C-alpha positions in Angstrom: -36.6 65.5 10.5 -38.4 68.9 10.5 -38.4 68.8 6.8 -39.9 65.4 6.6 -42.8 66.4 8.9 -43.4 69.4 7.0 -43.7 67.5 3.7 -45.9 64.9 5.4 -48.3 67.6 6.6 -48.4 69.2 3.0 -49.1 65.8 1.4 -51.7 65.0 3.9 -53.3 68.5 3.4 -53.3 68.0 -0.4 -54.8 64.5 -0.2 -57.6 65.8 2.3 -58.2 68.8 0.3 -58.7 66.8 -3.0 -61.1 64.3 -1.2 -63.2 67.1 0.3 -63.5 69.1 -2.9 -64.4 66.1 -5.1 -67.4 65.3 -2.9 -69.0 68.6 -2.9 -72.1 69.1 -4.6 -72.2 71.6 -7.6 -74.6 73.8 -5.9 -72.2 74.6 -3.3 -69.1 75.3 -5.3 -69.9 79.1 -5.5 -69.8 79.6 -1.8 -66.8 77.6 -1.4 -65.0 79.6 -4.0 -65.7 82.7 -2.1 -64.3 81.4 1.1 -61.2 80.0 -0.8 -60.7 83.4 -2.4 -60.6 85.0 1.1 -58.0 82.4 2.3 -56.0 83.0 -0.7 -56.1 86.7 0.0 -54.7 85.9 3.4 -51.9 83.8 1.8 -51.0 86.8 -0.3 -50.5 88.8 2.7 -48.5 85.9 4.4 -46.4 85.8 1.4 -45.6 89.4 1.6 -44.7 89.2 5.2 -42.4 86.2 4.4 -40.7 88.0 1.6 -39.6 90.7 4.0 -38.9 88.5 7.0 -35.6 87.3 5.9 -32.8 88.7 3.5 -31.4 85.6 2.0 -31.7 84.9 -1.8 -33.7 81.8 -1.3 -36.3 83.2 0.8 -36.8 86.3 -1.3 -37.4 84.1 -4.4 -39.7 81.7 -2.5 -41.7 84.6 -1.1 -41.9 86.2 -4.6 -43.1 82.8 -6.1 -45.6 82.5 -3.3 -47.0 86.2 -4.2 -47.3 85.4 -7.8 -48.9 81.9 -7.3 -51.4 83.2 -4.6 -52.4 86.2 -6.7 -53.0 83.8 -9.7 -55.2 81.9 -7.3 -57.3 84.9 -6.2 -57.7 86.4 -9.7 -58.6 83.0 -11.2 -61.0 82.2 -8.2 -62.8 85.5 -8.7 -63.2 84.9 -12.5 -64.5 81.4 -11.9 -67.1 82.6 -9.2 -68.1 85.4 -11.4 -68.8 83.1 -14.4 -70.7 80.7 -12.0 -72.8 83.5 -10.7 -73.6 84.6 -14.2 -75.1 81.3 -14.8 -77.9 82.0 -12.4 -78.8 85.3 -13.8 -82.0 85.6 -15.9 -81.3 86.1 -19.5 -82.7 89.2 -21.2 -85.2 88.9 -23.9 
């Protein structure tokens, strides 16, 4: 029963996140990416804590996968933000 509730919350959060991001104007994407990168940084810390909280094999692999995926998200987010901010810089003549 607990697994079904957690799965329901995950699906609801994914659907709500998709709907919210799809309706954001393009001018607001850079500030939102900065906030998203900060949240993903917190996710990396949480994944590290989850990795060390239990010594079972499954939780170690799950924590390791969470660290990898959250790190990819942080790095990718910063790359996208940097690319978007470079579009607003004046070009040298």
